[in-house]
N, C-alpha and C positions, 0 to 999 in steps of 0.2 A: 562495135558496142562500146560504150562509156564505163569506166570502171566502176563509177558509182552506181552503176545497174546491175553487177554482177549478181549481188546477192537479193536482187530486188524479190519483193513478195516473202522473204522470212523473216519470222518475228521472233526475237530472243528478249528475254526478261532479265535483267541485270540485278543482282543483288548484291554484287559486288562496291569495296569501299576502296578507295586510298589510289594506290597507283598500278598493283599488278592485275588485276580482276578488271576494274575499268579501261586499262589500256586495251586488254585482248577484247574486250566487247566492243570498245570504240573503231578498232581496225575493220571490223564487221559493219559497223553502222557507216562508216566511210565509205564502204564498199555496197552499200544502199540496202544492208538488213535494218528492219523496225526494232531499235533496240529501246526496250523500254526499262529505264532506269527505277527502281524503287527504293526510297527511303521512307523516314518517318521524320515528324517532327521533333521527335526527343533523341532519336538514334538517326540523326543525318549520317552523311558520309565525312569520316573525318579527315578527310580533306578538304573540306570549308572551314574546318576548326576543330580542334581536339576536346575545345568544350564552349559553351555557350555562358554568357555573363548577360544582364539587361541591357547593358550599353552596348554591347555587339550586335545583341539582336537589333536594337533600335536604329543603329547605324548600317543596318543591312550588310553587314561582316560574311553572312553565310554566299553572299553573292559577290564577293569581293577578291575572293581567294584566287589566283593565278593557278597553282599547282588542280585545281579541281576542273578549271576552265579547260586546261590541255588536255586533260583526258575522257572529256565526257560530252566533246561536241557531237553534233547530227544524233545525239539522243533525243528522247522523251524523257519525261519525269513524273512522278506521281509519289505521293506519299500514302504509307498505308501502315498503322500502329500494329505489328505481326502478332503483339500480345494481347489484342482485344481479340475473338472470335471472329466477329463479323471481317475485322481486316484481314486474318488469316483465309476465311472463306474466300474473299475477293481474291485475293492471290490465287488460290488454287484455281478459282473460275478463270482468272487469265492464264494461268499456267494450260488449262486445259484448250487455249485457243492459242497456243505459243509453238513454237517449233525445237526451241532450247533455251536452257537456263544456265546461267556462269554464276558463281558464288565463291566469295575467297574468306567466309569466315573460319575460327579457329574449329577445329573437328565437331564438339560439342553443340553449337549452337542452335543449329537447323533440327538437329536431333531432338532436343529439349522444346523445339516450338512443333513439332511435328510436320516439319516441312523438307526433311531430307529426302533423297531419291525414292524410296518404296514407298512414302506417302504423296509424291508427286506424281509418281509411274501411275499410281491408282487412277488417278484424273484424266491421267494422256498417257496410253500407255507406250507411243511412238515416242516419247520423250527423249531428247538429248540435253544430258547434265554434264557441265563438268565443275568439278569442286576441284579451288586452288588450294587447300591449306597449306601451311609452311611445309610440313614434314609429310604430308601424305596422310590417307584417311584410316590407316591402318598403323600398327607400333607401337610401344610403350610413348614417343612423343605425340602421337597423332590429335591430342587435345591442346597442346602448348600454342603459345599463343607467340606471335614473331611477326615482324616487319624485316625490310630488305635487308637492313644492316644484320640483324642475326641471322637471316638466313644465308647471307654471304660468310658472317664467320663460321656456320656450321659446314658451310661447303669445304672447308679449309684452304680458300683461295687467298687468304690474307698472310697465308705462310710461304705463299710464292711471289708475294709480292715485295717491294721495299729493297733497301740495301742491307747489305752484311752486319752493318753497326747498327742496323735500326731493329726495333722488335716488328712483328708482322705488321702489314699494313694495309688497309682497306683500298680497293678500288675506286669506291663511289659510299656516298654516304648510303644509297638505298639500291644498289647494282642487283639484289634479286629480284625488285620489285619490277625491273624494266626488263629483264632475262624472262623472269615467269610470266611477265605479259604477253611478251613475244610467243613464247611456248603454249599460252594459253589460247590465242589467237590460232593457232595451228591443230591443236586440239578441237578445238569447236569445228574448223572448217573440214578435220578429216573425220569426225563424227559424223556432221552432216552429211558429208560427200557419202558416207556409209548408209546413212538413213536414205540419201536419193536412190541408193542402187537397190536396197533391200527392203525399205520400209520399217526398218529396226530402227529402236532408238535404244539408247545404251548409258550407263554413265562412266565417267572419265575422271579417273583419281589422279589428279595433276600435283607432283610434290614439288613445291617450288624451290626446295633445296638439291633435289636433282635435276633439276635443271640447270643449277651450275655446278656440278661436280664435274661433267665434262669439258667445262673452260679450264680444270686443273689437271687433265688427264696426264701430263707430261710428270706431274708431282705421285700420283698415283702409280704410275709406272718406274720412276726413280726410285720410291720407296720400296717396290715389288722386288727391284732389280739387286738393290743395294742397301737394302734396310736401312735407308737413312732418307731424311726429307733433303732435295735439292737445295744447295745455297741459295739464298736472295742476291741477286747479282743487280738489282736495281734497272737501267737501263742497258748496262754493258751486256756485250753478247760475246758468248764463249768463243766464236769463231769470225768475227769481224771487228774491226777498228778502223776509222770512227763509227762509233754508233750509239748516238744520245741527242739528248736536248740542249741546245746551246741558246743563251742570252742574245739577245738583238737590241736596236737602238731603241732606247723609249723606255717606257714604264710597263714593267710586267711584260715584254715581248719575246718570246721566244720562237725557237725552230726546231724541228726535229730534221736531223741527218744520220742517213744509213749508208756507209760505203760497204758494197757486198762482194766487188770484183776488183782487181787490179785495174782494169780499165777505168773503173769510175774513180779509183785512187787516183791513178795520174791525171785526170780530168779536173778533180778537187785541187791538186798540188799546181796546175796550171792556173788557176784560180785565185789559189791560196797560197801565194810565195812562201809564206812563215812557215807551212809546213816541209819546204824542201830537206829539213834536216833528219826527217823520220823516211824509213824505207818500207821495205817487203813487209805483208803482214805480222811473221813471225816479230820482226821487229816493234811493230805498232802494237801489237798486243802484250808485249813485254814492257814498254814503257807507255802504255793506255792512259795513265793518270796524267803524264806530261804532255801527252798528245791532246787530250782531251782540253786539257789548258791552253795550251796554246790555240787549238781552235776555236775555243770560246773569247780569247781576245780579241782574236779576227772579226768574228760574227757579231759581236759586240757594238762594232762599229758601223754595222749593213742594216738596212732597213729590211723588215722580216719578209714582206711580201716581194719585194724586189730579188732579195735573195734566194727566196724560194722558187722563182721560175729562173733565175739565172742556172741553178742548180738542178732544176728540171729539164732545162735546155741541153744539159750536156749529158743527160742520162742518169743524175744523182737521183737517188729516193730522198724526197727533202717535202716537208708542210710546215706551214707556220702553226701555232696552238694559237687557236681563235677562241675568243670570248664571245658573250652575247652580242654585242653591240657588232662586233666583226661579222657574226654568222650572217646577221641581218644586212648586213653591206657586201657581203660576199659575191663578189662576181658570176662565180660558178653558180650559186644557189638561185642568183637573180636571173641568169639566161636560163634556167630551166624552170622561173616561175614556183621555185619550191616553197617560199612563204607565202602563205594566203591571209588577208585580214580578214577577219569578220567581227561585226559589230555587235556589242553586248552591253544587255542593260548594266547600270552601276559602275562600269569600267570603261564603257567606250569601245573604241576598235583596236583590235588585239592581232597581233601576229601568230599564224599555225603553222605547223610545219604539215607539207604536204604528205600522204604516202607513199613511201620510198620507192613503189613501183608504180608502172601505168603502163598500158595497153597502147599508147597513142605518143605521139610528140609532146600532149600537153598532159600536166596533171589533172588528177580527178579533181572537180571543182568541190571545195566545202561546202555543204548548203545553208549550215547554223552553227552558231555559237551553242555552250554548255547550256542546257536549261535551267532555270531559276527554280527554287524549290515547289514542287508541286505545281509545277507550270500546267501539266497536261492533265490534271485530274479529270476535268470536263471532257477533253477529248477521248480519254483511255478507258474512264469507269463509263463516263454515258455513251461515247461512240463506238466501243468494242464491248463493253457489257451490256450498254444499255439501260444504265439506271438513270431516272428521271432527275431533274433539276430538285424536287423535293427530296429527293434520295439523298441526292448527294451533300445538299444543306444539312440534312440531318447528322450524316457522316462529319460533317464539319464541326456540328454542335457538339457530339458526341467525341471530338478528337481523333478520331479515326482517321482524317486526312485534313489538311491544313497548305497553309503555303509561306508560314514562317517556323524557323526554330521556335522550341517552348522549352522551358527549364522544367526539370524532372521535379514530378512533385513528390 
């Protein structure tokens, strides 16, 4: 069985926007589920753009946003204005024919529209719904809006990152989104598995900030034991040296080197004779700063990829720090067929990373790039819900559906 057919026959309504929710749904779309993304012409996915202008609309800007393309491939897309009664009803009609719904609005949005789980369950008693608000669906922060960066700060991770002389440092501009999305995939799959076994739907309350907190478990434990947070140590390790990131030949070229045994240390000394003045682990830890400077002066004369292979050949943990172009040209990714190219209207052929898991020698083939706004209104509203061409035309005239962003009136 090929990976893309694993979830064949499942229908998921994707009400999410941005990164976290769309990523969770995209992973299921990649595995064969029919994922129907629901936007509106005035409240489109904000990863298309933060706001619309007449010039942006005329230039088809909604279809050129690369972040949007990356997490919405293999989906169908419809537009429904959920603030208009007929648009809300059409969504309910669609939910009645679905297996699951996923959303990542702030906690107050769907209840105001009367589209929260109790209302959706009323039309589909076996429905699975995964909600992904930043702070969960209960508690004093339930209705707060947040993005991946807000979530990362709230998790405490920045207090564990960076060097001692620096303030707390973020790991990524929106790490909370990526981690939340992966947890969202697991939540959807778990709930759907439960439904398959029992016939019962359920509401899954997924807090994105709680997805991140386990990544800082050592900080929580340190605080509990010592009544203080652990010191920020940058790339240094309390028990090993050398252990860090070092410059290589060329512009912004770097390599990670981690020596975690005396055998590795002696192998590194044999390759880099400049390290002969440093001794056993105790000496290296005491003179860590000088050791790092000496090693950096040597690595700065080496090509990163060649040095990585040399070090790995000696059993030393090493990896180049790759940028986007490096990833496209990486021999390991090429050998596994990891990057797949899909044609997309308005932007041409674009690379897409494959699913990171496979059940055979080849990656699951990707079928379709991200849909354009409202691309499948006819296929979904006509084909699944049975609306006639005349009914679809009236919906378009009334502003319920469309295929272009519009400015709020």
